[in-house]
mmCIF file of the C-alpha atoms, coordinates in Angstrom:
data_MODEL
# 
_entry.id   MODEL 
# 
loop_
_atom_site.group_PDB 
_atom_site.id 
_atom_site.type_symbol 
_atom_site.label_atom_id 
_atom_site.label_alt_id 
_atom_site.label_comp_id 
_atom_site.label_asym_id 
_atom_site.label_entity_id 
_atom_site.label_seq_id 
_atom_site.pdbx_PDB_ins_code 
_atom_site.Cartn_x 
_atom_site.Cartn_y 
_atom_site.Cartn_z 
_atom_site.occupancy 
_atom_site.B_iso_or_equiv 
_atom_site.pdbx_formal_charge 
_atom_site.auth_seq_id 
_atom_site.auth_comp_id 
_atom_site.auth_asym_id 
_atom_site.auth_atom_id 
_atom_site.pdbx_PDB_model_num 
ATOM 1   C CA . MET A 1 1   ? 0.094   0.064   -0.002  1.00 0.00 ? 1   MET A CA 1 
ATOM 2   C CA . GLU A 1 2   ? 2.957   2.370   0.728   1.00 0.00 ? 2   GLU A CA 1 
ATOM 3   C CA . VAL A 1 3   ? 4.035   1.817   -2.938  1.00 0.00 ? 3   VAL A CA 1 
ATOM 4   C CA . LEU A 1 4   ? 0.654   2.820   -4.187  1.00 0.00 ? 4   LEU A CA 1 
ATOM 5   C CA . LYS A 1 5   ? 0.503   5.959   -2.015  1.00 0.00 ? 5   LYS A CA 1 
ATOM 6   C CA . ALA A 1 6   ? 4.036   6.941   -3.024  1.00 0.00 ? 6   ALA A CA 1 
ATOM 7   C CA . GLY A 1 7   ? 3.066   6.552   -6.693  1.00 0.00 ? 7   GLY A CA 1 
ATOM 8   C CA . LEU A 1 8   ? 0.053   8.777   -6.071  1.00 0.00 ? 8   LEU A CA 1 
ATOM 9   C CA . LYS A 1 9   ? 2.121   11.329  -4.369  1.00 0.00 ? 9   LYS A CA 1 
ATOM 10  C CA . ALA A 1 10  ? 4.533   11.326  -7.334  1.00 0.00 ? 10  ALA A CA 1 
ATOM 11  C CA . LEU A 1 11  ? 1.598   11.991  -9.757  1.00 0.00 ? 11  LEU A CA 1 
ATOM 12  C CA . GLY A 1 12  ? 0.295   14.913  -7.678  1.00 0.00 ? 12  GLY A CA 1 
ATOM 13  C CA . GLY A 1 13  ? -1.715  13.268  -4.877  1.00 0.00 ? 13  GLY A CA 1 
ATOM 14  C CA . GLU A 1 14  ? -4.881  11.463  -4.282  1.00 0.00 ? 14  GLU A CA 1 
ATOM 15  C CA . ASP A 1 15  ? -6.985  14.426  -3.827  1.00 0.00 ? 15  ASP A CA 1 
ATOM 16  C CA . ALA A 1 16  ? -5.807  16.037  -7.052  1.00 0.00 ? 16  ALA A CA 1 
ATOM 17  C CA . ILE A 1 17  ? -6.430  12.864  -9.020  1.00 0.00 ? 17  ILE A CA 1 
ATOM 18  C CA . LEU A 1 18  ? -9.882  11.981  -7.576  1.00 0.00 ? 18  LEU A CA 1 
ATOM 19  C CA . GLY A 1 19  ? -10.945 15.662  -7.323  1.00 0.00 ? 19  GLY A CA 1 
ATOM 20  C CA . ARG A 1 20  ? -11.031 16.256  -11.139 1.00 0.00 ? 20  ARG A CA 1 
ATOM 21  C CA . LYS A 1 21  ? -14.643 16.893  -11.983 1.00 0.00 ? 21  LYS A CA 1 
ATOM 22  C CA . THR A 1 22  ? -14.213 16.636  -15.798 1.00 0.00 ? 22  THR A CA 1 
ATOM 23  C CA . ILE A 1 23  ? -11.504 14.989  -17.824 1.00 0.00 ? 23  ILE A CA 1 
ATOM 24  C CA . TYR A 1 24  ? -11.058 15.772  -21.621 1.00 0.00 ? 24  TYR A CA 1 
ATOM 25  C CA . ILE A 1 25  ? -8.228  13.947  -23.500 1.00 0.00 ? 25  ILE A CA 1 
ATOM 26  C CA . LYS A 1 26  ? -7.663  13.697  -27.250 1.00 0.00 ? 26  LYS A CA 1 
ATOM 27  C CA . ARG A 1 27  ? -5.019  11.242  -28.438 1.00 0.00 ? 27  ARG A CA 1 
ATOM 28  C CA . LYS A 1 28  ? -3.619  10.418  -31.845 1.00 0.00 ? 28  LYS A CA 1 
ATOM 29  C CA . CYS A 1 29  ? -3.316  6.765   -32.272 1.00 0.00 ? 29  CYS A CA 1 
ATOM 30  C CA . ILE A 1 30  ? -1.866  4.015   -34.323 1.00 0.00 ? 30  ILE A CA 1 
ATOM 31  C CA . ASN A 1 31  ? -3.781  0.634   -34.350 1.00 0.00 ? 31  ASN A CA 1 
ATOM 32  C CA . HIS A 1 32  ? -1.834  -2.334  -35.169 1.00 0.00 ? 32  HIS A CA 1 
ATOM 33  C CA . GLU A 1 33  ? -4.891  -4.694  -35.333 1.00 0.00 ? 33  GLU A CA 1 
ATOM 34  C CA . TYR A 1 34  ? -5.548  -4.057  -38.825 1.00 0.00 ? 34  TYR A CA 1 
ATOM 35  C CA . PRO A 1 35  ? -3.712  -5.754  -41.754 1.00 0.00 ? 35  PRO A CA 1 
ATOM 36  C CA . GLU A 1 36  ? -1.731  -2.515  -42.105 1.00 0.00 ? 36  GLU A CA 1 
ATOM 37  C CA . PRO A 1 37  ? -1.289  0.060   -39.163 1.00 0.00 ? 37  PRO A CA 1 
ATOM 38  C CA . ARG A 1 38  ? -4.006  2.569   -39.186 1.00 0.00 ? 38  ARG A CA 1 
ATOM 39  C CA . GLU A 1 39  ? -3.775  6.064   -37.851 1.00 0.00 ? 39  GLU A CA 1 
ATOM 40  C CA . GLY A 1 40  ? -6.667  8.042   -36.141 1.00 0.00 ? 40  GLY A CA 1 
ATOM 41  C CA . THR A 1 41  ? -7.682  9.682   -33.004 1.00 0.00 ? 41  THR A CA 1 
ATOM 42  C CA . ILE A 1 42  ? -9.274  8.759   -29.660 1.00 0.00 ? 42  ILE A CA 1 
ATOM 43  C CA . THR A 1 43  ? -11.279 11.416  -27.750 1.00 0.00 ? 43  THR A CA 1 
ATOM 44  C CA . ILE A 1 44  ? -12.736 10.913  -24.159 1.00 0.00 ? 44  ILE A CA 1 
ATOM 45  C CA . TRP A 1 45  ? -14.907 13.072  -22.292 1.00 0.00 ? 45  TRP A CA 1 
ATOM 46  C CA . PHE A 1 46  ? -15.625 12.128  -18.642 1.00 0.00 ? 46  PHE A CA 1 
ATOM 47  C CA . LYS A 1 47  ? -17.872 14.043  -16.081 1.00 0.00 ? 47  LYS A CA 1 
ATOM 48  C CA . ARG A 1 48  ? -18.108 12.675  -12.643 1.00 0.00 ? 48  ARG A CA 1 
ATOM 49  C CA . PRO A 1 49  ? -19.491 10.575  -11.219 1.00 0.00 ? 49  PRO A CA 1 
ATOM 50  C CA . ASP A 1 50  ? -19.977 8.428   -14.319 1.00 0.00 ? 50  ASP A CA 1 
ATOM 51  C CA . LYS A 1 51  ? -20.911 10.210  -17.451 1.00 0.00 ? 51  LYS A CA 1 
ATOM 52  C CA . PHE A 1 52  ? -18.598 9.063   -20.379 1.00 0.00 ? 52  PHE A CA 1 
ATOM 53  C CA . ARG A 1 53  ? -18.100 9.586   -24.059 1.00 0.00 ? 53  ARG A CA 1 
ATOM 54  C CA . LYS A 1 54  ? -15.409 8.096   -26.315 1.00 0.00 ? 54  LYS A CA 1 
ATOM 55  C CA . GLU A 1 55  ? -15.093 8.811   -29.901 1.00 0.00 ? 55  GLU A CA 1 
ATOM 56  C CA . ILE A 1 56  ? -12.773 6.622   -32.108 1.00 0.00 ? 56  ILE A CA 1 
ATOM 57  C CA . VAL A 1 57  ? -11.867 8.112   -35.694 1.00 0.00 ? 57  VAL A CA 1 
ATOM 58  C CA . TYR A 1 58  ? -9.973  6.486   -38.447 1.00 0.00 ? 58  TYR A CA 1 
ATOM 59  C CA . GLY A 1 59  ? -10.440 8.305   -41.663 1.00 0.00 ? 59  GLY A CA 1 
ATOM 60  C CA . GLU A 1 60  ? -14.259 8.635   -42.410 1.00 0.00 ? 60  GLU A CA 1 
ATOM 61  C CA . ASP A 1 61  ? -15.076 5.854   -39.930 1.00 0.00 ? 61  ASP A CA 1 
ATOM 62  C CA . LYS A 1 62  ? -16.289 7.152   -36.637 1.00 0.00 ? 62  LYS A CA 1 
ATOM 63  C CA . HIS A 1 63  ? -17.311 5.082   -33.654 1.00 0.00 ? 63  HIS A CA 1 
ATOM 64  C CA . VAL A 1 64  ? -18.881 6.369   -30.465 1.00 0.00 ? 64  VAL A CA 1 
ATOM 65  C CA . ILE A 1 65  ? -19.679 4.861   -27.108 1.00 0.00 ? 65  ILE A CA 1 
ATOM 66  C CA . VAL A 1 66  ? -21.698 7.015   -24.737 1.00 0.00 ? 66  VAL A CA 1 
ATOM 67  C CA . TYR A 1 67  ? -22.834 6.379   -21.234 1.00 0.00 ? 67  TYR A CA 1 
ATOM 68  C CA . ASP A 1 68  ? -25.378 8.758   -19.685 1.00 0.00 ? 68  ASP A CA 1 
ATOM 69  C CA . GLY A 1 69  ? -25.005 7.525   -16.196 1.00 0.00 ? 69  GLY A CA 1 
ATOM 70  C CA . LYS A 1 70  ? -27.714 4.696   -16.702 1.00 0.00 ? 70  LYS A CA 1 
ATOM 71  C CA . GLN A 1 71  ? -27.253 3.090   -19.999 1.00 0.00 ? 71  GLN A CA 1 
ATOM 72  C CA . ALA A 1 72  ? -24.469 2.654   -22.612 1.00 0.00 ? 72  ALA A CA 1 
ATOM 73  C CA . PHE A 1 73  ? -24.922 3.008   -26.353 1.00 0.00 ? 73  PHE A CA 1 
ATOM 74  C CA . TYR A 1 74  ? -22.633 2.298   -29.370 1.00 0.00 ? 74  TYR A CA 1 
ATOM 75  C CA . ILE A 1 75  ? -23.050 4.715   -32.368 1.00 0.00 ? 75  ILE A CA 1 
ATOM 76  C CA . ASP A 1 76  ? -21.717 4.423   -35.842 1.00 0.00 ? 76  ASP A CA 1 
ATOM 77  C CA . ARG A 1 77  ? -22.905 5.591   -39.352 1.00 0.00 ? 77  ARG A CA 1 
ATOM 78  C CA . LYS A 1 78  ? -25.627 2.866   -39.233 1.00 0.00 ? 78  LYS A CA 1 
ATOM 79  C CA . GLY A 1 79  ? -27.205 4.311   -36.184 1.00 0.00 ? 79  GLY A CA 1 
ATOM 80  C CA . SER A 1 80  ? -27.068 3.459   -32.528 1.00 0.00 ? 80  SER A CA 1 
ATOM 81  C CA . ARG A 1 81  ? -27.763 0.493   -30.385 1.00 0.00 ? 81  ARG A CA 1 
ATOM 82  C CA . LEU A 1 82  ? -28.073 -0.191  -26.738 1.00 0.00 ? 82  LEU A CA 1 
ATOM 83  C CA . LEU A 1 83  ? -25.114 -2.201  -25.183 1.00 0.00 ? 83  LEU A CA 1 
ATOM 84  C CA . GLY A 1 84  ? -25.734 -5.217  -23.095 1.00 0.00 ? 84  GLY A CA 1 
ATOM 85  C CA . PRO A 1 85  ? -24.742 -5.376  -19.383 1.00 0.00 ? 85  PRO A CA 1 
ATOM 86  C CA . THR A 1 86  ? -21.414 -7.128  -19.922 1.00 0.00 ? 86  THR A CA 1 
ATOM 87  C CA . ILE A 1 87  ? -19.961 -4.520  -22.256 1.00 0.00 ? 87  ILE A CA 1 
ATOM 88  C CA . THR A 1 88  ? -21.591 -1.735  -20.125 1.00 0.00 ? 88  THR A CA 1 
ATOM 89  C CA . ALA A 1 89  ? -19.763 -3.167  -17.049 1.00 0.00 ? 89  ALA A CA 1 
ATOM 90  C CA . SER A 1 90  ? -16.530 -3.203  -19.019 1.00 0.00 ? 90  SER A CA 1 
ATOM 91  C CA . THR A 1 91  ? -17.007 0.369   -19.976 1.00 0.00 ? 91  THR A CA 1 
ATOM 92  C CA . LEU A 1 92  ? -17.598 1.370   -16.441 1.00 0.00 ? 92  LEU A CA 1 
ATOM 93  C CA . ASP A 1 93  ? -14.461 -0.555  -15.438 1.00 0.00 ? 93  ASP A CA 1 
ATOM 94  C CA . GLY A 1 94  ? -12.638 1.508   -18.169 1.00 0.00 ? 94  GLY A CA 1 
ATOM 95  C CA . LEU A 1 95  ? -13.877 4.833   -16.438 1.00 0.00 ? 95  LEU A CA 1 
ATOM 96  C CA . LYS A 1 96  ? -12.084 3.881   -13.274 1.00 0.00 ? 96  LYS A CA 1 
ATOM 97  C CA . GLU A 1 97  ? -8.820  3.514   -15.170 1.00 0.00 ? 97  GLU A CA 1 
ATOM 98  C CA . LEU A 1 98  ? -8.819  7.207   -15.776 1.00 0.00 ? 98  LEU A CA 1 
ATOM 99  C CA . ASP A 1 99  ? -7.892  7.379   -11.939 1.00 0.00 ? 99  ASP A CA 1 
ATOM 100 C CA . LEU A 1 100 ? -5.098  4.985   -12.165 1.00 0.00 ? 100 LEU A CA 1 
ATOM 101 C CA . PRO A 1 101 ? -3.544  4.064   -9.691  1.00 0.00 ? 101 PRO A CA 1 
ATOM 102 C CA . ALA A 1 102 ? -6.074  5.690   -7.207  1.00 0.00 ? 102 ALA A CA 1 
ATOM 103 C CA . ASN A 1 103 ? -8.617  3.264   -8.178  1.00 0.00 ? 103 ASN A CA 1 
ATOM 104 C CA . TYR A 1 104 ? -6.646  0.422   -6.495  1.00 0.00 ? 104 TYR A CA 1 
ATOM 105 C CA . LEU A 1 105 ? -6.354  1.940   -3.009  1.00 0.00 ? 105 LEU A CA 1 
ATOM 106 C CA . THR A 1 106 ? -8.933  -0.390  -1.702  1.00 0.00 ? 106 THR A CA 1 
ATOM 107 C CA . ALA A 1 107 ? -7.680  -3.479  -3.666  1.00 0.00 ? 107 ALA A CA 1 
ATOM 108 C CA . ASP A 1 108 ? -6.258  -6.595  -2.208  1.00 0.00 ? 108 ASP A CA 1 
ATOM 109 C CA . LEU A 1 109 ? -2.463  -6.734  -2.456  1.00 0.00 ? 109 LEU A CA 1 
ATOM 110 C CA . THR A 1 110 ? -1.252  -10.217 -3.052  1.00 0.00 ? 110 THR A CA 1 
ATOM 111 C CA . TYR A 1 111 ? 2.536   -9.499  -3.246  1.00 0.00 ? 111 TYR A CA 1 
ATOM 112 C CA . PHE A 1 112 ? 5.168   -6.919  -3.424  1.00 0.00 ? 112 PHE A CA 1 
ATOM 113 C CA . ASN A 1 113 ? 8.693   -7.175  -4.800  1.00 0.00 ? 113 ASN A CA 1 
ATOM 114 C CA . ILE A 1 114 ? 11.524  -5.232  -6.249  1.00 0.00 ? 114 ILE A CA 1 
ATOM 115 C CA . SER A 1 115 ? 12.568  -6.622  -9.512  1.00 0.00 ? 115 SER A CA 1 
ATOM 116 C CA . GLN A 1 116 ? 14.567  -5.542  -12.771 1.00 0.00 ? 116 GLN A CA 1 
ATOM 117 C CA . GLU A 1 117 ? 11.412  -5.914  -14.968 1.00 0.00 ? 117 GLU A CA 1 
ATOM 118 C CA . ILE A 1 118 ? 11.788  -2.740  -16.844 1.00 0.00 ? 118 ILE A CA 1 
ATOM 119 C CA . PRO A 1 119 ? 14.738  -2.287  -19.273 1.00 0.00 ? 119 PRO A CA 1 
ATOM 120 C CA . GLY A 1 120 ? 17.160  -0.090  -17.562 1.00 0.00 ? 120 GLY A CA 1 
ATOM 121 C CA . LYS A 1 121 ? 15.049  0.579   -14.440 1.00 0.00 ? 121 LYS A CA 1 
ATOM 122 C CA . LEU A 1 122 ? 14.433  -0.959  -11.213 1.00 0.00 ? 122 LEU A CA 1 
ATOM 123 C CA . ALA A 1 123 ? 10.761  -1.362  -10.363 1.00 0.00 ? 123 ALA A CA 1 
ATOM 124 C CA . HIS A 1 124 ? 8.581   -1.898  -7.382  1.00 0.00 ? 124 HIS A CA 1 
ATOM 125 C CA . VAL A 1 125 ? 6.166   -4.561  -8.517  1.00 0.00 ? 125 VAL A CA 1 
ATOM 126 C CA . VAL A 1 126 ? 2.752   -4.824  -6.749  1.00 0.00 ? 126 VAL A CA 1 
ATOM 127 C CA . LYS A 1 127 ? 0.099   -7.339  -7.580  1.00 0.00 ? 127 LYS A CA 1 
ATOM 128 C CA . VAL A 1 128 ? -3.500  -6.294  -6.938  1.00 0.00 ? 128 VAL A CA 1 
ATOM 129 C CA . ARG A 1 129 ? -6.884  -8.026  -6.935  1.00 0.00 ? 129 ARG A CA 1 
ATOM 130 C CA . GLN A 1 130 ? -10.085 -6.212  -7.128  1.00 0.00 ? 130 GLN A CA 1 
ATOM 131 C CA . HIS A 1 131 ? -13.633 -6.869  -8.528  1.00 0.00 ? 131 HIS A CA 1 
ATOM 132 C CA . GLY A 1 132 ? -12.513 -9.973  -10.348 1.00 0.00 ? 132 GLY A CA 1 
ATOM 133 C CA . TYR A 1 133 ? -9.426  -8.314  -11.838 1.00 0.00 ? 133 TYR A CA 1 
ATOM 134 C CA . THR A 1 134 ? -5.829  -9.289  -11.207 1.00 0.00 ? 134 THR A CA 1 
ATOM 135 C CA . ARG A 1 135 ? -3.206  -6.738  -12.123 1.00 0.00 ? 135 ARG A CA 1 
ATOM 136 C CA . GLU A 1 136 ? 0.661   -6.038  -11.680 1.00 0.00 ? 136 GLU A CA 1 
ATOM 137 C CA . LEU A 1 137 ? 1.437   -2.553  -11.388 1.00 0.00 ? 137 LEU A CA 1 
ATOM 138 C CA . MET A 1 138 ? 5.179   -1.534  -11.820 1.00 0.00 ? 138 MET A CA 1 
ATOM 139 C CA . PHE A 1 139 ? 6.469   1.783   -10.339 1.00 0.00 ? 139 PHE A CA 1 
ATOM 140 C CA . ASP A 1 140 ? 9.880   3.299   -11.151 1.00 0.00 ? 140 ASP A CA 1 
ATOM 141 C CA . VAL A 1 141 ? 11.929  2.990   -7.808  1.00 0.00 ? 141 VAL A CA 1 
ATOM 142 C CA . THR A 1 142 ? 13.624  6.326   -8.524  1.00 0.00 ? 142 THR A CA 1 
ATOM 143 C CA . THR A 1 143 ? 10.572  8.563   -9.455  1.00 0.00 ? 143 THR A CA 1 
ATOM 144 C CA . ASN A 1 144 ? 7.706   6.368   -8.064  1.00 0.00 ? 144 ASN A CA 1 
ATOM 145 C CA . LEU A 1 145 ? 5.831   7.055   -11.411 1.00 0.00 ? 145 LEU A CA 1 
ATOM 146 C CA . LEU A 1 146 ? 3.830   4.150   -12.756 1.00 0.00 ? 146 LEU A CA 1 
ATOM 147 C CA . GLN A 1 147 ? 5.532   2.485   -15.780 1.00 0.00 ? 147 GLN A CA 1 
ATOM 148 C CA . LEU A 1 148 ? 3.372   -0.646  -16.414 1.00 0.00 ? 148 LEU A CA 1 
ATOM 149 C CA . SER A 1 149 ? -0.120  -1.903  -15.726 1.00 0.00 ? 149 SER A CA 1 
ATOM 150 C CA . GLY A 1 150 ? -0.444  -5.654  -16.581 1.00 0.00 ? 150 GLY A CA 1 
ATOM 151 C CA . GLU A 1 151 ? -3.833  -7.380  -16.564 1.00 0.00 ? 151 GLU A CA 1 
ATOM 152 C CA . TYR A 1 152 ? -3.910  -11.204 -16.169 1.00 0.00 ? 152 TYR A CA 1 
ATOM 153 C CA . GLU A 1 153 ? -7.435  -11.971 -15.139 1.00 0.00 ? 153 GLU A CA 1 
ATOM 154 C CA . ASN A 1 154 ? -10.777 -10.296 -15.321 1.00 0.00 ? 154 ASN A CA 1 
ATOM 155 C CA . PRO A 1 155 ? -14.425 -11.310 -14.499 1.00 0.00 ? 155 PRO A CA 1 
ATOM 156 C CA . TRP A 1 156 ? -14.822 -12.982 -17.885 1.00 0.00 ? 156 TRP A CA 1 
ATOM 157 C CA . GLY A 1 157 ? -11.565 -15.182 -17.621 1.00 0.00 ? 157 GLY A CA 1 
ATOM 158 C CA . ALA A 1 158 ? -7.835  -15.066 -18.173 1.00 0.00 ? 158 ALA A CA 1 
ATOM 159 C CA . ALA A 1 159 ? -6.261  -12.152 -19.911 1.00 0.00 ? 159 ALA A CA 1 
ATOM 160 C CA . ASP A 1 160 ? -2.880  -10.986 -21.253 1.00 0.00 ? 160 ASP A CA 1 
ATOM 161 C CA . LYS A 1 161 ? -2.950  -7.197  -21.669 1.00 0.00 ? 161 LYS A CA 1 
ATOM 162 C CA . MET A 1 162 ? -0.545  -4.523  -20.606 1.00 0.00 ? 162 MET A CA 1 
ATOM 163 C CA . GLN A 1 163 ? -0.266  -0.876  -20.815 1.00 0.00 ? 163 GLN A CA 1 
ATOM 164 C CA . ARG A 1 164 ? 3.236   1.070   -20.799 1.00 0.00 ? 164 ARG A CA 1 
ATOM 165 C CA . PHE A 1 165 ? 3.319   4.606   -19.622 1.00 0.00 ? 165 PHE A CA 1 
ATOM 166 C CA . ASP A 1 166 ? 5.969   7.053   -20.834 1.00 0.00 ? 166 ASP A CA 1 
ATOM 167 C CA . ARG A 1 167 ? 6.688   10.758  -21.310 1.00 0.00 ? 167 ARG A CA 1 
ATOM 168 C CA . TYR A 1 168 ? 5.158   12.151  -18.256 1.00 0.00 ? 168 TYR A CA 1 
ATOM 169 C CA . ARG A 1 169 ? 4.339   15.927  -18.231 1.00 0.00 ? 169 ARG A CA 1 
ATOM 170 C CA . PRO A 1 170 ? 2.571   18.080  -15.556 1.00 0.00 ? 170 PRO A CA 1 
ATOM 171 C CA . VAL A 1 171 ? -1.058  19.093  -16.272 1.00 0.00 ? 171 VAL A CA 1 
ATOM 172 C CA . ASP A 1 172 ? -2.752  21.434  -13.705 1.00 0.00 ? 172 ASP A CA 1 
ATOM 173 C CA . GLY A 1 173 ? -0.441  19.794  -10.899 1.00 0.00 ? 173 GLY A CA 1 
ATOM 174 C CA . ILE A 1 174 ? -0.920  16.225  -12.012 1.00 0.00 ? 174 ILE A CA 1 
ATOM 175 C CA . MET A 1 175 ? 1.712   14.174  -13.701 1.00 0.00 ? 175 MET A CA 1 
ATOM 176 C CA . VAL A 1 176 ? 0.270   12.599  -16.925 1.00 0.00 ? 176 VAL A CA 1 
ATOM 177 C CA . PRO A 1 177 ? 1.876   10.040  -19.273 1.00 0.00 ? 177 PRO A CA 1 
ATOM 178 C CA . TYR A 1 178 ? 1.549   11.507  -22.657 1.00 0.00 ? 178 TYR A CA 1 
ATOM 179 C CA . ARG A 1 179 ? 2.530   8.306   -24.473 1.00 0.00 ? 179 ARG A CA 1 
ATOM 180 C CA . VAL A 1 180 ? 0.763   4.941   -23.769 1.00 0.00 ? 180 VAL A CA 1 
ATOM 181 C CA . GLU A 1 181 ? 1.361   1.608   -25.520 1.00 0.00 ? 181 GLU A CA 1 
ATOM 182 C CA . HIS A 1 182 ? -1.268  -1.101  -25.237 1.00 0.00 ? 182 HIS A CA 1 
ATOM 183 C CA . TRP A 1 183 ? 0.037   -4.701  -25.461 1.00 0.00 ? 183 TRP A CA 1 
ATOM 184 C CA . ARG A 1 184 ? -1.834  -8.008  -25.890 1.00 0.00 ? 184 ARG A CA 1 
ATOM 185 C CA . ALA A 1 185 ? -0.067  -11.371 -25.971 1.00 0.00 ? 185 ALA A CA 1 
ATOM 186 C CA . ASN A 1 186 ? 3.286   -9.715  -26.121 1.00 0.00 ? 186 ASN A CA 1 
ATOM 187 C CA . GLU A 1 187 ? 2.517   -7.645  -28.987 1.00 0.00 ? 187 GLU A CA 1 
ATOM 188 C CA . VAL A 1 188 ? 1.647   -3.818  -29.336 1.00 0.00 ? 188 VAL A CA 1 
ATOM 189 C CA . VAL A 1 189 ? -1.886  -3.454  -30.551 1.00 0.00 ? 189 VAL A CA 1 
ATOM 190 C CA . LEU A 1 190 ? -2.232  0.345   -29.988 1.00 0.00 ? 190 LEU A CA 1 
ATOM 191 C CA . GLU A 1 191 ? 0.073   3.273   -29.524 1.00 0.00 ? 191 GLU A CA 1 
ATOM 192 C CA . THR A 1 192 ? -1.379  6.583   -28.293 1.00 0.00 ? 192 THR A CA 1 
ATOM 193 C CA . GLU A 1 193 ? 0.070   10.165  -27.814 1.00 0.00 ? 193 GLU A CA 1 
ATOM 194 C CA . ILE A 1 194 ? -1.785  13.118  -26.313 1.00 0.00 ? 194 ILE A CA 1 
ATOM 195 C CA . LEU A 1 195 ? -2.786  15.996  -28.570 1.00 0.00 ? 195 LEU A CA 1 
ATOM 196 C CA . GLU A 1 196 ? -4.996  17.900  -26.191 1.00 0.00 ? 196 GLU A CA 1 
ATOM 197 C CA . ILE A 1 197 ? -5.875  17.474  -22.476 1.00 0.00 ? 197 ILE A CA 1 
ATOM 198 C CA . LYS A 1 198 ? -7.921  19.570  -19.922 1.00 0.00 ? 198 LYS A CA 1 
ATOM 199 C CA . PHE A 1 199 ? -9.089  18.968  -16.601 1.00 0.00 ? 199 PHE A CA 1 
ATOM 200 C CA . ASN A 1 200 ? -12.193 20.633  -14.728 1.00 0.00 ? 200 ASN A CA 1 
ATOM 201 C CA . GLY A 1 201 ? -13.298 22.547  -17.841 1.00 0.00 ? 201 GLY A CA 1 
ATOM 202 C CA . PRO A 1 202 ? -17.010 23.066  -18.635 1.00 0.00 ? 202 PRO A CA 1 
ATOM 203 C CA . MET A 1 203 ? -18.726 19.962  -20.079 1.00 0.00 ? 203 MET A CA 1 
ATOM 204 C CA . GLU A 1 204 ? -22.418 19.992  -21.147 1.00 0.00 ? 204 GLU A CA 1 
ATOM 205 C CA . ASP A 1 205 ? -24.586 17.071  -20.399 1.00 0.00 ? 205 ASP A CA 1 
ATOM 206 C CA . SER A 1 206 ? -25.663 16.984  -23.898 1.00 0.00 ? 206 SER A CA 1 
ATOM 207 C CA . LEU A 1 207 ? -22.349 15.389  -24.811 1.00 0.00 ? 207 LEU A CA 1 
ATOM 208 C CA . PHE A 1 208 ? -23.612 12.177  -23.086 1.00 0.00 ? 208 PHE A CA 1 
ATOM 209 C CA . SER A 1 209 ? -27.172 12.328  -24.530 1.00 0.00 ? 209 SER A CA 1 
ATOM 210 C CA . ILE A 1 210 ? -28.022 9.600   -27.049 1.00 0.00 ? 210 ILE A CA 1 
ATOM 211 C CA . GLN A 1 211 ? -30.257 11.993  -28.917 1.00 0.00 ? 211 GLN A CA 1 
ATOM 212 C CA . GLU A 1 212 ? -27.698 14.520  -29.348 1.00 0.00 ? 212 GLU A CA 1 
ATOM 213 C CA . SER A 1 213 ? -24.996 11.868  -30.380 1.00 0.00 ? 213 SER A CA 1 
ATOM 214 C CA . GLN A 1 214 ? -27.115 10.471  -33.156 1.00 0.00 ? 214 GLN A CA 1 
ATOM 215 C CA . PRO A 1 215 ? -25.607 10.805  -36.730 1.00 0.00 ? 215 PRO A CA 1 
ATOM 216 C CA . SER A 1 216 ? -27.269 13.189  -38.911 1.00 0.00 ? 216 SER A CA 1 
ATOM 217 C CA . ALA A 1 217 ? -29.551 11.923  -41.586 1.00 0.00 ? 217 ALA A CA 1 
ATOM 218 C CA . LYS A 1 218 ? -28.395 11.782  -45.211 1.00 0.00 ? 218 LYS A CA 1 
# 
């Protein structure tokens, strides 16, 4: 637990992280899950306690997930559809990751170790279990900043996912990793780099309305 607290302090503190009323982030991305790498953008709007909008754009293709606090919808050029409880639950779990690692303060810690797991860096390695998820969090021993988050189990079974965080910069008193790599089965599937970011700015509820989010008729 002391390692998590040290990591939170290095990021700017628990109060600063959990005290953000709104979060806006736009990232450029490279998706490697297509036959050829595909470039696009991912934009997230989050308004506490649980309103969420995510837009993924690749060229003329635009996909939107909206959660209005009660229901989640998926929207593309064909229209919208209500998401089922499993995907909705996964979406809500994704919201909590915006507060990483503060979202694991109440988790069960299964082990702690110091290991040369990151090339060129010594890391504190903490394994946590919470709500059916098992994750390893790796913190740089020198800076206490989170470097890796690996997922090995979730409520739906075994997993092999990892996020690698890099290029930390201060934003309104909080250290933010501007570059994130998403790995699956030891391969990079997504690379992202922040283009725009803002905390505690005005955010209209209409952003999270399914009616407002519908594609215009052609």
